VEXROZA-841940 format. One record per residue: residue number from 1; residue in three letters; x, y, z negated of N, C-alpha, C, O in turn. Coordinates in nm, 3 decimals, m for minus. Each point is the difference from the previous one (the first is absolute). Last residue first. Layout:
num,residu,n.X,n.Y,n.Z,ca.X,ca.Y,ca.Z,c.X,c.Y,c.Z,o.X,o.Y,o.Z
NUM,ALA,X,Y,Z,X,Y,Z,X,Y,Z,X,Y,Z
...
! end
This chain:
num,residu,n.X,n.Y,n.Z,ca.X,ca.Y,ca.Z,c.X,c.Y,c.Z,o.X,o.Y,o.Z
134,UNK,m7.331,m3.968,m1.444,m0.073,m0.043,0.119,m0.069,m0.131,m0.018,m0.066,m0.048,0.093
133,UNK,0.342,0.257,m0.434,m0.093,0.104,0.044,m0.091,m0.050,0.112,m0.115,0.043,0.010
132,UNK,0.469,m0.312,m0.180,m0.109,0.006,m0.097,m0.101,0.107,0.033,m0.115,m0.007,m0.045
131,UNK,0.508,m0.049,0.308,m0.084,m0.119,0.013,m0.119,0.005,m0.096,m0.108,m0.049,0.032
130,UNK,0.430,0.397,m0.056,m0.065,0.003,0.131,m0.097,m0.119,0.014,m0.113,0.018,0.045
129,UNK,0.386,0.002,m0.430,m0.103,0.103,m0.003,m0.077,0.004,0.131,m0.122,0.013,m0.001
128,UNK,0.491,m0.303,m0.025,m0.108,m0.046,m0.087,m0.114,0.101,m0.002,m0.117,m0.037,0.011
127,UNK,0.508,0.157,0.217,m0.069,m0.108,0.071,m0.119,m0.048,m0.082,m0.109,m0.019,0.054
126,UNK,0.387,0.334,m0.255,m0.072,0.062,0.112,m0.078,m0.105,0.078,m0.114,0.024,0.040
125,UNK,0.403,m0.162,m0.398,m0.123,0.064,m0.047,m0.082,0.063,0.114,m0.122,0.000,m0.006
124,UNK,0.462,m0.428,0.024,m0.010,0.137,0.048,m0.132,0.064,m0.044,m0.106,m0.040,0.046
123,UNK,0.254,m0.421,m0.094,0.072,0.080,m0.098,m0.021,0.149,0.029,0.038,0.084,m0.082
122,UNK,m0.373,m0.532,0.207,0.095,0.103,0.040,0.069,0.061,m0.121,m0.053,m0.001,m0.111
121,UNK,m0.315,m0.402,0.352,0.071,0.042,m0.121,0.108,0.098,0.044,0.058,m0.014,0.108
120,UNK,m0.543,m0.213,0.111,0.121,0.081,0.013,0.055,0.028,m0.139,m0.073,0.041,m0.090
119,UNK,m0.248,m0.460,0.325,0.009,0.113,m0.092,0.132,0.071,0.023,0.095,m0.057,0.053
118,UNK,m0.458,m0.336,0.188,0.123,0.078,0.007,m0.007,0.116,m0.099,m0.099,0.073,m0.005
117,UNK,m0.179,m0.542,m0.075,0.015,0.103,0.101,0.132,0.072,m0.011,0.085,m0.036,m0.082
116,UNK,m0.496,m0.296,m0.191,0.136,m0.002,0.053,0.008,0.110,0.106,m0.101,0.039,0.059
115,UNK,m0.233,m0.123,m0.528,0.023,0.027,0.144,0.145,m0.021,0.038,0.090,0.010,m0.084
114,UNK,m0.266,m0.043,m0.370,m0.058,m0.109,0.079,0.025,0.016,0.150,m0.017,m0.095,0.077
113,UNK,0.151,0.427,m0.406,0.081,m0.122,m0.013,m0.052,m0.113,0.089,0.078,m0.082,0.047
112,UNK,m0.162,0.592,0.100,m0.046,m0.091,m0.106,0.083,m0.128,0.000,0.046,m0.046,0.104
111,UNK,0.194,0.478,0.070,m0.102,m0.091,0.051,m0.049,m0.084,m0.117,0.078,m0.030,m0.090
110,UNK,0.187,0.546,0.132,m0.019,m0.135,m0.050,m0.106,m0.077,0.079,m0.087,0.059,0.063
109,UNK,0.464,0.352,0.050,m0.143,m0.025,m0.020,m0.017,m0.147,m0.036,0.072,m0.086,0.051
108,UNK,0.364,0.277,m0.046,m0.073,0.113,0.058,m0.150,m0.013,m0.022,m0.067,0.099,m0.032
107,UNK,0.487,m0.286,m0.280,m0.103,m0.045,0.093,m0.080,0.120,0.050,m0.048,0.080,m0.079
106,UNK,0.575,m0.082,m0.088,m0.137,0.020,m0.045,m0.095,m0.044,0.110,0.030,0.013,0.119
105,UNK,0.532,m0.055,m0.300,m0.104,m0.018,0.103,m0.138,0.019,m0.064,m0.026,m0.043,m0.112
104,UNK,0.491,0.059,m0.090,m0.089,0.114,0.009,m0.106,m0.010,0.109,m0.054,0.101,0.043
103,UNK,0.467,m0.408,0.030,m0.032,0.064,m0.127,m0.094,0.119,0.025,0.013,0.070,0.100
102,UNK,0.207,m0.345,0.236,m0.099,m0.084,m0.067,m0.036,0.053,m0.138,m0.063,m0.070,m0.080
101,UNK,0.399,0.256,0.381,m0.124,m0.002,0.077,m0.112,m0.077,m0.071,m0.116,0.010,0.038
100,UNK,0.577,0.021,m0.196,m0.082,0.117,m0.034,m0.132,0.003,0.075,m0.093,0.068,m0.043
99,UNK,0.430,m0.400,0.131,m0.069,m0.025,m0.126,m0.095,0.114,m0.034,m0.108,m0.023,m0.053
98,UNK,0.199,m0.043,0.565,0.083,0.029,m0.115,m0.079,m0.028,m0.126,m0.123,m0.002,0.003
97,UNK,0.111,m0.118,0.565,m0.065,0.001,m0.131,0.102,0.021,m0.112,0.101,m0.070,m0.008
96,UNK,m0.099,0.254,0.516,0.078,m0.093,m0.082,m0.063,0.000,m0.139,0.002,0.102,m0.068
95,UNK,m0.233,0.027,0.557,0.026,0.034,m0.139,0.080,m0.110,m0.068,m0.037,m0.117,0.002
94,UNK,m0.159,0.161,0.452,0.146,m0.003,m0.015,0.041,0.029,m0.143,0.118,0.018,m0.029
93,UNK,m0.587,m0.264,0.225,0.061,0.128,m0.039,0.151,m0.018,m0.014,0.050,m0.110,m0.023
92,UNK,m0.396,m0.228,0.127,0.089,0.048,0.106,0.065,0.133,m0.036,0.069,0.060,0.084
91,UNK,m0.319,m0.519,m0.319,0.031,0.141,m0.024,0.104,0.046,0.101,0.114,m0.046,m0.003
90,UNK,m0.284,m0.408,m0.057,m0.053,0.079,0.110,0.029,0.150,m0.015,m0.032,0.079,0.088
89,UNK,0.133,m0.413,m0.419,0.092,m0.021,0.112,m0.042,0.082,0.121,0.080,0.024,0.090
88,UNK,m0.206,0.128,m0.599,m0.043,m0.085,0.111,0.110,m0.012,0.106,0.073,0.095,0.026
87,UNK,m0.018,m0.014,m0.571,m0.001,0.072,0.128,m0.032,m0.097,0.114,0.057,m0.109,0.007
86,UNK,0.013,0.020,m0.491,m0.135,m0.009,0.056,m0.012,0.074,0.134,m0.109,0.011,0.055
85,UNK,0.515,m0.018,m0.318,m0.030,m0.139,0.036,m0.138,m0.014,0.064,m0.024,m0.095,0.075
84,UNK,0.180,0.507,m0.258,0.064,m0.025,0.129,m0.026,m0.143,0.047,0.004,m0.028,0.120
83,UNK,m0.379,0.220,m0.428,0.145,m0.007,m0.014,0.060,m0.022,0.138,m0.072,m0.022,0.097
82,UNK,m0.433,0.084,m0.395,0.076,0.041,0.118,0.149,m0.005,m0.031,0.046,0.056,m0.100
81,UNK,m0.411,m0.135,m0.217,0.039,m0.119,0.076,0.088,0.034,0.121,0.057,m0.090,0.062
80,UNK,m0.258,0.417,m0.361,0.099,m0.076,m0.076,0.050,m0.121,0.078,0.107,m0.054,m0.032
79,UNK,m0.454,0.320,0.212,0.124,0.079,m0.004,0.110,m0.077,m0.073,0.117,0.006,0.040
78,UNK,m0.568,m0.184,m0.027,0.082,m0.018,0.121,0.133,0.073,m0.006,0.101,m0.054,0.044
77,UNK,m0.483,0.051,m0.365,0.118,m0.083,m0.031,0.094,m0.013,0.120,0.112,m0.050,m0.013
76,UNK,m0.536,0.285,0.029,0.091,0.072,m0.088,0.126,m0.080,m0.032,0.102,0.059,m0.037
75,UNK,m0.472,m0.244,0.286,0.082,0.090,0.080,0.105,0.071,m0.086,0.111,0.026,0.047
74,UNK,m0.310,m0.514,m0.155,m0.033,0.139,m0.032,0.097,0.091,0.073,0.121,m0.019,m0.009
73,UNK,m0.274,m0.472,0.176,0.112,0.071,m0.062,m0.043,0.144,m0.026,m0.051,0.068,0.090
72,UNK,m0.232,m0.386,0.135,0.026,m0.053,m0.133,0.117,0.067,m0.071,0.025,m0.030,m0.117
71,UNK,m0.031,0.028,0.646,m0.118,m0.003,m0.086,0.038,m0.062,m0.134,0.080,m0.094,m0.007
70,UNK,0.312,0.335,0.275,m0.084,m0.118,0.008,m0.122,0.011,m0.092,0.004,0.071,m0.101
69,UNK,0.298,0.309,0.355,m0.051,m0.038,m0.132,m0.089,m0.122,0.016,m0.106,0.008,0.061
68,UNK,0.526,0.230,0.231,m0.122,m0.079,0.007,m0.038,m0.039,m0.142,0.078,m0.066,m0.070
67,UNK,0.207,0.517,0.224,0.000,m0.132,m0.061,m0.132,m0.070,0.027,m0.105,0.063,0.006
66,UNK,0.455,0.385,0.142,m0.130,m0.065,0.018,0.012,m0.141,m0.056,0.098,m0.071,0.025
65,UNK,0.192,0.542,m0.151,m0.006,m0.136,0.052,m0.144,m0.046,0.014,m0.088,0.040,m0.077
64,UNK,0.461,0.412,0.003,m0.139,m0.044,m0.006,m0.003,m0.136,0.066,0.070,m0.024,0.099
63,UNK,0.349,0.360,m0.330,m0.060,m0.096,0.091,m0.149,m0.016,m0.025,m0.051,0.025,m0.109
62,UNK,0.490,0.357,0.060,m0.108,m0.071,m0.071,m0.068,m0.090,0.102,m0.003,0.030,0.119
61,UNK,0.529,0.113,m0.063,m0.139,0.035,0.026,m0.096,m0.078,m0.090,0.030,m0.111,m0.046
60,UNK,0.492,0.267,m0.062,m0.078,m0.113,0.052,m0.147,0.039,0.010,m0.055,0.064,m0.089
59,UNK,0.451,0.299,0.135,m0.079,m0.064,m0.104,m0.086,m0.110,0.062,m0.060,0.019,0.106
58,UNK,0.521,0.110,0.127,m0.135,0.053,m0.015,m0.073,m0.077,m0.108,0.023,m0.120,m0.020
57,UNK,0.429,0.052,0.204,m0.020,0.042,m0.139,m0.135,0.067,m0.020,m0.023,0.065,m0.102
56,UNK,0.220,m0.471,0.442,m0.053,0.136,m0.003,m0.019,0.038,m0.146,m0.042,m0.082,m0.081
55,UNK,0.314,m0.324,0.411,m0.050,0.056,m0.125,m0.044,0.144,0.016,0.060,0.079,0.073
54,UNK,0.137,m0.433,0.235,m0.118,0.080,0.033,m0.059,0.068,m0.123,m0.114,0.048,0.005
53,UNK,0.495,m0.337,m0.049,0.034,0.101,0.102,m0.116,0.094,0.029,0.020,0.120,0.019
52,UNK,0.030,m0.359,m0.505,m0.038,m0.036,0.137,0.031,0.114,0.096,m0.012,0.117,m0.036
51,UNK,0.286,m0.209,m0.415,m0.115,0.080,0.041,m0.028,m0.032,0.146,0.090,0.006,0.083
50,UNK,0.177,m0.277,m0.511,m0.009,0.035,0.141,m0.127,0.080,0.023,m0.107,m0.034,m0.050
49,UNK,0.468,m0.186,m0.355,m0.116,0.085,0.025,0.004,0.044,0.145,0.100,0.053,0.048
48,UNK,0.124,m0.417,m0.419,0.006,0.032,0.142,m0.130,0.072,0.035,m0.107,m0.061,0.004
47,UNK,0.382,0.013,m0.495,m0.124,m0.015,0.077,0.022,0.043,0.145,0.058,0.105,0.027
46,UNK,0.253,m0.088,m0.417,0.021,m0.099,0.105,m0.122,m0.018,0.091,0.004,m0.078,0.094
45,UNK,0.013,0.375,m0.485,0.095,0.046,0.102,0.022,m0.098,0.113,0.047,0.040,0.107
44,UNK,m0.517,m0.060,m0.367,0.138,0.014,m0.045,0.090,0.038,0.118,m0.047,0.010,0.113
43,UNK,m0.498,0.089,m0.242,0.093,m0.072,0.087,0.140,0.020,m0.054,0.032,0.103,m0.060
42,UNK,m0.599,m0.031,m0.091,0.143,0.010,m0.028,0.081,m0.085,0.099,m0.038,m0.112,0.032
41,UNK,m0.448,0.372,0.040,0.061,m0.133,m0.015,0.150,0.014,m0.025,0.069,0.070,0.074
40,UNK,m0.402,0.287,0.018,0.058,m0.017,m0.132,0.070,m0.134,m0.019,0.060,m0.024,m0.105
39,UNK,m0.309,0.154,0.505,0.122,0.081,m0.013,0.072,m0.023,m0.133,0.122,0.017,m0.008
38,UNK,m0.441,m0.354,0.296,0.002,0.067,m0.130,0.130,0.077,m0.016,0.106,m0.060,m0.016
37,UNK,m0.232,m0.241,0.381,m0.082,0.121,0.009,m0.002,0.078,m0.130,m0.072,0.099,m0.011
36,UNK,0.372,m0.492,0.320,m0.027,0.050,m0.134,m0.074,0.132,0.014,0.045,0.089,0.071
35,UNK,0.101,m0.558,0.238,m0.056,0.134,m0.004,m0.033,0.035,m0.144,m0.063,m0.078,m0.072
34,UNK,0.457,m0.269,0.208,m0.140,0.006,m0.043,m0.047,0.145,m0.004,0.069,0.087,m0.054
33,UNK,0.390,m0.227,0.159,m0.091,m0.052,0.101,m0.146,0.003,m0.036,m0.084,m0.033,0.084
32,UNK,0.439,0.212,m0.366,0.034,m0.141,0.024,m0.102,m0.066,0.094,m0.033,m0.117,m0.016
31,UNK,m0.149,0.540,m0.064,0.108,m0.030,m0.093,0.023,m0.150,0.011,m0.088,m0.080,m0.031
30,UNK,m0.164,0.491,0.355,0.015,m0.137,m0.048,0.118,m0.006,m0.096,0.099,0.071,0.016
29,UNK,m0.465,0.322,0.208,0.126,m0.035,m0.065,m0.002,m0.146,m0.045,m0.097,m0.047,m0.059
28,UNK,m0.274,0.308,0.257,0.110,0.002,0.097,0.132,m0.049,m0.056,0.099,m0.008,0.074
27,UNK,m0.573,0.100,m0.258,0.033,m0.137,0.037,0.115,m0.011,0.099,0.013,m0.101,0.069
26,UNK,m0.216,0.495,m0.306,m0.050,m0.028,0.134,0.034,m0.140,0.049,m0.038,m0.037,0.111
25,UNK,0.199,0.212,m0.526,m0.145,m0.019,m0.011,m0.064,m0.030,0.135,m0.107,m0.061,0.006
24,UNK,0.571,0.163,m0.011,m0.025,m0.122,m0.077,m0.150,m0.029,m0.006,m0.042,m0.112,0.029
23,UNK,0.182,0.511,0.175,0.046,m0.114,0.079,m0.036,m0.131,m0.071,m0.049,m0.094,0.062
22,UNK,m0.035,0.489,m0.298,m0.097,m0.019,0.108,0.042,m0.115,0.093,m0.086,m0.074,0.047
21,UNK,0.382,0.200,m0.395,m0.121,m0.061,m0.056,m0.104,m0.026,0.109,m0.066,m0.104,m0.001
20,UNK,0.456,0.342,0.113,0.031,m0.141,m0.022,m0.123,m0.074,m0.052,m0.028,m0.112,0.041
19,UNK,m0.008,0.573,m0.001,0.003,m0.062,0.132,0.029,m0.149,m0.012,m0.062,m0.082,0.068
18,UNK,0.082,0.333,m0.460,m0.139,m0.004,0.049,m0.008,m0.065,0.136,m0.092,m0.078,0.026
17,UNK,0.518,0.162,m0.223,m0.069,m0.118,m0.056,m0.143,m0.011,0.048,m0.051,m0.110,0.018
16,UNK,0.424,0.352,0.294,m0.070,0.024,m0.127,m0.075,m0.125,m0.047,m0.041,m0.083,0.081
15,UNK,0.477,0.000,0.215,m0.130,0.066,0.020,m0.063,0.027,m0.136,0.039,m0.061,m0.100
14,UNK,0.372,m0.203,0.259,0.021,0.143,m0.018,m0.126,0.081,0.025,0.003,0.107,0.061
13,UNK,0.080,m0.602,m0.063,m0.032,0.073,0.122,0.026,0.150,m0.008,m0.006,0.070,0.101
12,UNK,0.095,m0.368,m0.476,0.053,m0.068,0.119,m0.019,0.081,0.127,0.090,0.006,0.085
11,UNK,m0.279,0.147,m0.498,0.146,0.014,0.001,0.061,m0.063,0.125,0.092,0.056,0.060
10,UNK,m0.554,m0.105,m0.124,0.030,0.142,0.014,0.151,0.022,0.010,0.047,0.076,0.084
9,UNK,m0.201,m0.503,m0.191,m0.020,0.029,0.142,0.032,0.146,0.029,0.060,0.032,0.103
8,UNK,m0.048,m0.168,m0.555,0.109,m0.064,0.076,m0.011,0.032,0.149,0.101,0.031,0.063
7,UNK,m0.447,0.117,m0.343,0.123,0.072,m0.033,0.117,m0.055,0.080,0.082,0.075,0.053
6,UNK,m0.496,m0.295,m0.023,m0.006,0.129,0.067,0.125,0.084,m0.026,0.046,0.072,0.089
5,UNK,m0.089,m0.497,m0.306,0.021,m0.012,0.143,m0.003,0.136,0.069,0.083,0.026,0.087
4,UNK,0.067,m0.074,m0.605,m0.122,0.001,0.081,0.035,m0.005,0.148,0.098,0.061,0.044
3,UNK,0.260,m0.278,m0.361,m0.063,0.131,0.006,m0.124,m0.011,0.088,m0.018,m0.099,0.071
2,UNK,0.406,m0.244,m0.367,m0.111,0.025,0.094,m0.052,0.144,m0.009,m0.006,0.059,m0.108
1,UNK,0.520,m0.219,0.009,m0.124,0.022,m0.074,m0.112,0.034,0.099,0.019,0.086,0.086
! end
């Protein structure tokens, strides 16, 4: 009978469920070779569950991103367009993109729809507040 992934991982590793949940939400757990970030995902007894060697149970960091806003695009719609598929090949950060990095993004400052330029989107309230103050 299927059970929650965090419950199964907790039992497999002998760790608290909260720690198992942080491993899963951090993108460190694969089920049958696919990264799973949802602790509630049901898995059955035959599921092959692997935790990456470099796994950390630290809470996943909030992200801030720079985006090019093309002319004619409303800046407010940019957050909805951000995904792991839109990540630049020039991105030299070591950040592993997780599904959670694309939720709750807010625009730091807007540009008129007719303008193009660089905008900042962030999940971090401190970053947003700092940019909006200056």
